[in-house]
C-alpha positions as CSV (number, residue, x, y, z in Angstrom):
1,M,153.1,-90.8,35.0
2,A,156.7,-91.0,36.2
3,T,159.2,-88.6,34.9
4,K,161.6,-90.1,32.4
5,R,165.1,-90.0,34.0
6,H,167.2,-92.3,32.0
7,R,168.4,-92.4,28.4
8,K,166.7,-95.7,27.8
9,D,163.4,-94.1,28.9
10,T,163.4,-91.5,26.1
11,N,160.7,-91.4,23.3
12,T,161.3,-92.8,19.9
13,F,161.6,-90.4,17.1
14,Q,158.0,-91.2,16.0
15,E,156.7,-90.4,19.5
16,L,158.3,-86.9,19.5
17,D,156.1,-83.9,18.6
18,Y,156.9,-81.8,15.5
19,A,159.2,-79.5,17.4
20,G,161.0,-82.4,19.1
21,Q,161.5,-84.1,15.8
22,A,162.9,-80.8,14.3
23,K,165.4,-80.5,17.2
24,S,166.4,-84.1,16.9
25,I,167.1,-83.7,13.1
26,T,169.1,-80.5,13.8
27,A,171.2,-82.3,16.4
28,Q,171.9,-85.2,14.0
29,I,172.9,-82.8,11.3
30,N,175.2,-80.9,13.7
31,G,176.7,-84.2,14.7
32,L,177.3,-85.1,11.1
33,V,179.0,-81.8,10.4
34,R,181.3,-82.4,13.4
35,A,182.1,-85.9,12.1
36,I,182.8,-84.6,8.6
37,N,185.1,-81.8,10.0
38,A,187.0,-84.4,12.0
39,H,187.3,-86.5,8.9
40,I,188.7,-83.5,7.0
41,T,191.2,-82.9,9.8
42,R,192.3,-86.6,9.8
43,A,192.7,-86.5,6.0
44,K,194.9,-83.4,6.3
45,D,197.0,-85.0,9.0
46,E,197.5,-88.1,6.9
47,G,198.5,-86.1,3.8
48,R,195.5,-87.2,1.8
49,D,193.9,-85.3,-1.0
50,V,191.4,-83.2,1.0
51,N,189.6,-81.7,-2.0
52,E,188.9,-85.2,-3.4
53,M,187.6,-86.4,-0.1
54,K,185.4,-83.3,0.3
55,N,183.9,-83.9,-3.1
56,R,183.1,-87.5,-2.2
57,V,181.4,-86.4,1.0
58,I,179.4,-83.7,-0.8
59,L,178.2,-86.3,-3.3
60,Q,177.2,-88.6,-0.5
61,I,175.2,-85.7,1.1
62,I,173.5,-84.9,-2.2
63,R,172.5,-88.5,-2.7
64,A,171.1,-88.6,0.8
65,V,169.1,-85.4,0.2
66,G,167.8,-86.9,-3.0
67,R,166.4,-89.8,-0.9
68,I,164.3,-87.5,1.3
69,G,160.6,-88.0,0.9
70,K,160.9,-91.1,-1.3
């Protein structure tokens, strides 16, 4: 079998083994944290209420966690 060399040749999430899925989930969580931190920085730069924005994001994350396994 040929070695996969291009992004379009990667496995789907379902095709990954357990460890590969765990690494993928960790990478996605880390990306989400970076995005949220960038959003916080933008909110500060624009003079928005950062505490209110953080609370909204936290509630979104709580709702997402609640959907796990359903």
